[in-house]
C-alpha positions in Angstrom: -24.3 2.4 -40.3 -26.5 5.0 -38.5 -27.8 2.4 -36.1 -24.1 1.6 -34.9 -23.6 4.7 -33.0 -27.3 4.6 -31.2 -26.5 0.9 -30.3 -23.0 1.9 -28.9 -25.0 4.5 -27.0 -27.3 1.8 -25.4 -24.2 -0.4 -24.4 -22.5 2.3 -22.8 -25.3 4.3 -21.4 -25.7 2.2 -18.1 -21.8 2.6 -17.2 -22.4 6.3 -17.7 -25.4 6.2 -15.5 -23.5 4.3 -12.8 -21.0 6.7 -12.9 -22.6 9.7 -12.4 -24.5 8.0 -9.7 -21.2 7.5 -7.8 -20.4 11.2 -8.3 -23.6 12.6 -7.4 -23.5 14.9 -4.3 -25.5 14.2 -1.0 -25.6 15.3 2.6 -27.3 12.3 4.3 -25.8 8.9 3.6 -28.2 5.9 3.6 -27.1 2.4 5.2 -28.1 1.1 1.7 -25.6 3.2 -0.1 -23.0 2.6 2.7 -23.2 -1.0 2.1 -23.2 -0.4 -1.5 -19.8 1.6 -1.0 -18.6 -1.4 1.1 -19.6 -4.1 -1.3 -18.1 -2.2 -4.4 -15.1 -1.6 -2.7 -14.9 -5.5 -1.5 -14.7 -4.8 2.1 -16.0 -7.2 4.2 -18.5 -6.5 7.1 -21.0 -7.6 9.4 -24.2 -5.5 10.1 -25.2 -5.1 13.7 -28.3 -3.2 14.9 -29.1 -2.0 18.4 -31.9 0.0 19.9 -30.9 3.3 21.7 -33.4 5.5 23.2 -36.1 4.0 20.9 -33.6 4.7 17.7 -32.0 1.9 15.7 -28.5 2.2 15.4 -26.4 0.5 12.6 -22.9 -0.6 13.2 -20.9 -2.3 10.6 -17.6 -4.2 11.6 -15.5 -3.8 8.6 -11.9 -5.8 8.0 -9.3 -3.3 6.7 -5.6 -3.3 6.4 -3.4 -5.8 5.4 -2.2 -8.9 7.3 -3.6 -9.9 9.7 -6.6 -7.6 8.8 -7.9 -4.9 11.4 -11.5 -4.5 12.7 -13.3 -1.3 12.7 -16.4 -0.1 13.9 -17.8 1.9 11.0 -21.0 3.9 12.3 -23.5 5.9 9.9 -25.1 8.9 11.8 -26.8 9.9 8.6 -24.8 13.6 8.0 -21.5 12.0 9.4 -19.6 8.9 9.5 -17.2 7.6 12.0 -14.8 4.7 12.3 -12.9 3.6 15.3 -10.4 0.9 15.7 -9.6 -0.4 19.2 -7.3 -2.6 21.0 -3.8 -1.6 20.0 -0.9 -2.6 22.0 2.9 -3.1 21.8 4.2 -6.5 20.3 4.9 -7.5 24.0 1.4 -6.6 24.9 2.5 -3.4 26.8 0.1 -0.5 26.9 0.7 2.1 24.7 2.0 5.3 26.2 0.3 8.6 25.9 3.9 10.1 24.3 3.6 7.6 21.5 0.0 8.7 20.7 0.9 12.2 20.9 3.8 11.3 18.3 1.2 10.0 16.0 -1.3 12.8 16.3 1.6 15.4 15.6 2.3 13.9 12.5 -1.2 12.6 11.3 -3.9 14.9 10.4 -6.4 12.6 9.0 -7.0 10.1 11.9 -6.5 10.8 15.6 -5.4 8.1 18.2 -5.8 8.2 21.8 -5.1 6.0 24.6 -8.2 4.4 26.4 -9.0 3.7 30.2 -7.6 0.1 29.8 -4.3 1.5 28.1 -5.3 0.3 24.4 -4.4 2.5 21.5 -7.6 3.8 19.7 -7.5 5.2 16.2 -10.5 7.0 14.9 -11.7 9.3 12.1 -15.0 10.9 10.7 -16.3 12.4 7.7 -18.7 15.1 7.7 -21.5 15.4 5.0 -23.1 18.6 5.5 -21.4 20.3 2.6 -21.9 17.3 0.2 -20.0 14.2 -0.4 -20.4 11.2 -3.0 -19.8 7.8 -3.2 -16.4 7.9 -4.6 -15.4 10.2 -1.8 -16.6 7.8 0.7 -14.8 5.0 -0.6 -11.6 7.1 -0.8 -12.0 7.9 2.9 -12.4 4.5 4.0 -9.2 3.7 1.7 -7.3 6.6 3.6 -8.5 5.2 7.1 -7.4 1.9 6.2 -3.8 3.0 5.2 -3.9 4.9 8.5 -5.0 1.7 10.1 -1.7 0.0 8.9 0.6 2.8 9.7 -0.7 3.0 13.5 -0.2 -0.6 13.9 3.4 -0.1 12.8 3.5 3.0 14.9 2.5 1.1 17.9 4.5 -1.8 17.8 
């Protein structure tokens, strides 16, 4: 009978350690950890690396949202991450007006929108990690962006 509690401890210990790891605070994000967060969240992605001024930049093209699924560029800057989605037009393929984008920005504080030089709507958000964050918070940040992406697509129709 004494060994049953110890056996239970051994069974549940890996789960507790994994949970604690997800909640450990950090102020810099590795690509390995970001990829784990994306995989754990079942978020499809393609990794693209490029050289800029002698520094390797990694960009993740992720698919978020609901039908049909929107593409976003996720960039890990080490101490910040950013997500940007391009190419929003109206249902009739009309340019997004500045007024329409300003309506979005007045009501939504998580992500910002702007109109690019070609008249396309762009949605962007960033997460600063200087004060500390964890895998759980980053996963929730991605979910919030995904929700805003769907709302913005509806807003720009």
